[in-house]
Residue, then its C-alpha position, 0 to 999 in steps of 0.5 A: x828783146x834784151x836779156x834780163x839776169x836774175x839773182x836768186x840768193x840763198x841767204x838773207x843778207x849779202x855784202x861785197x866790196x869791189x873796184x874796177x879790177x874785180x867788178x863783174x861787168x853787168x852786161x844785162x839789166x838784172x833784178x832780185x827779190x831782195x833790197x839793195x844798197x849801193x855805196x860808191x866810195x870812189x869815182x863815178x858810175x852810171x845807173x839805169x834803174x827801171x827806166x830812170x838814168x842816174x849819175x852816181x858820184x863818190x860818197x853817194x848811196x843808191x837805194x833799189x827796191x826788190x824786183x826792180x830792174x837795174x844796171x850799173x855802167x862804167x864811166x869811161x876812163x874813171x876808176x871806182x870803188x863800191x860796196x853792194x849790200x843786199x838783204x831780205x825784208x824778213x831779215x829786219x826786226x818788225x820795228x825796222x820794217x817801216x824804214x823800207x817804205x821811204x827808202x826803197x818802195x818810194x824810190x829809187x833814191x840817190x842819197x849824198x852823204x854829208x861830209x859830217x856823216x862820211x866817217x860814220x857811214x864808212x865805219x858802218x860798212x866796214x863793220x858790216x863787211x867784217x861781221x859778214x866774213x866772221x859768220x859766227x852764231x851772233x853775227x846774224x843779230x849784230x849784222x841786223x843791228x848794224x843794218x838797222x842803224x845804217x837804214x835809220x841814218x840813211x832815212x834821216x839823210x834822205x829826208x834832209x835832201x832834195x832829189x831830182x828824179x828824172x822818170x822816163x817812160x818804160x821801154x819794151x824790156x820792162x814787159x818782162x820786168x813786170x812779169x818777173x816782179x809779179x812772180x817774185x811777189x807771188x811765187x809762194x802761191x799757185x802760178x801758171x801761164x794762164x794766170x799771168x796772161x790774164x793778169x797782164x792781158x798778154x798771150x800765153x804763147x807770147x809770155x812763154x816764148x819771151x820768158x825763155x828768151x830773156x831769162x834762159x829758163x822756161x816759166x816752170x823751170x824759173x818758178x821752181x828755181x826761185x822756190x828752191x832758192x828760197x827753200x835753201x834760205x829757210x833751211x839754212x836760217x830757220x828751224x821750220x820742218x821740211x814740210x812747212x817750208x815746202x808749203x811756204x815756198x809754194x808746193x802743195x805736196x811734200x813729194x813734189x817739193x822733194x822731187x823738184x829740190x833734188x832735181x835742182x840741187x842734187x840732194x834732198x832737202x833733209x840732206x841739204x840741211x844736214x851738210 
């Protein structure tokens, strides 16, 4: 079975610009617990999203829901330039949450930017990149405002276009994708192999064996790393106490949380917050 990569980010938003010279080759499909917007400024790329194949061209936006298996591939002999933006749903204001359903949850979508909108969208991404690099106290709010504007414009463009969605049957590799999607959505609750086996009607030993082969981690190790990554984000971006954060990410006791956090990060949660 093909290996799956999983990104565990400790920030609520991330943006990166690259071309064929500094784009990391995506050898395996991957997924993550945040939403993704892929903007192709130049060239062409192939996109495989949860069993659907897309050819992405210049001035197109790709919207990928959280926990959705995807992979980009180079078109031989064609250079490219792209920007990738990732963000947690909690990063948006309550009023902007409604934008996620149409663009992401009902996707994937590939949106062509009309010529009349190219300059505006380019400027929004340019401002997002600049603000991300500044990282000042007001950057969070300004980045949130720019992202909301981008999502509003994107939904309007989506609603004005016709799309071809060539859905294809899922292959065997998506078995693990479904397991990972469930874990990413329920990591803050009690999780066990027996619960997954019951939920997906699979053998516990089969899940354990395949999980290790595909992710490189045991089930327990993977869940702990996912919880610690989310705890890092909360320690960085909120004022919640360590005890509250421990419960938010799925640990019943503060002692257990401290032990797991220190094993993975090498320091305690309190030391992490103070550094």
